[in-house]
C-alpha positions as CSV (number, residue, x, y, z in Angstrom):
1,M,-10.7,-30.0,33.3
2,P,-7.0,-30.0,34.2
3,Q,-6.7,-33.8,33.8
4,L,-7.4,-33.5,30.1
5,D,-4.8,-30.8,29.7
6,T,-2.2,-33.0,31.4
7,I,-3.0,-36.0,29.2
8,Y,-3.0,-33.9,26.1
9,L,0.4,-32.4,26.9
10,L,1.8,-35.8,27.7
11,M,0.4,-37.2,24.5
12,I,2.0,-34.4,22.4
13,F,5.3,-34.8,24.3
14,L,5.4,-38.5,23.6
15,W,4.3,-38.1,20.0
16,T,7.1,-35.5,19.4
17,W,9.8,-37.7,20.8
18,L,8.5,-40.7,18.9
19,M,8.7,-38.8,15.6
20,L,12.2,-37.6,16.4
21,Y,13.3,-41.1,17.2
22,L,11.7,-42.6,14.1
23,T,13.2,-39.8,11.9
24,T,16.7,-40.4,13.2
25,K,16.3,-44.2,12.7
26,K,15.1,-43.6,9.1
27,I,18.1,-41.3,8.4
28,N,20.5,-43.9,9.8
29,M,19.0,-46.7,7.8
30,F,19.1,-44.6,4.6
31,L,22.8,-43.8,5.2
32,M,23.6,-47.5,5.8
33,T,21.8,-48.6,2.6
34,T,23.3,-46.0,0.3
35,G,26.8,-46.4,1.6
36,P,29.5,-43.8,1.8
37,K,30.1,-41.5,-1.2
38,K,33.4,-41.6,-3.0
39,Q,36.0,-39.4,-1.5
40,P,38.0,-37.1,-3.8
41,N,41.4,-38.3,-4.7
42,T,43.9,-36.5,-2.5
43,K,47.1,-37.7,-4.3
44,N,46.6,-35.2,-7.2
45,K,46.2,-32.2,-5.0
46,K,49.2,-29.9,-4.7
47,Q,50.8,-29.6,-1.3
48,T,50.7,-26.1,0.1
49,P,54.2,-24.7,0.3
50,T,55.7,-23.9,3.7
51,L,55.5,-20.3,4.8
52,L,58.8,-18.5,4.4
53,W,58.6,-16.6,7.7
54,T,58.1,-19.7,9.9
């Protein structure tokens, strides 16, 4: 019965996109609730010396 195959494929397609959408929403919500991590202090790092041949 080809109609059942079409319905089955459509159902799997929609379920896959729904799971991808919900996963990205959950990741974004998790990143918003945890906040950004502390960035390393860049003031203490040595500056690289300029190359002599340039």
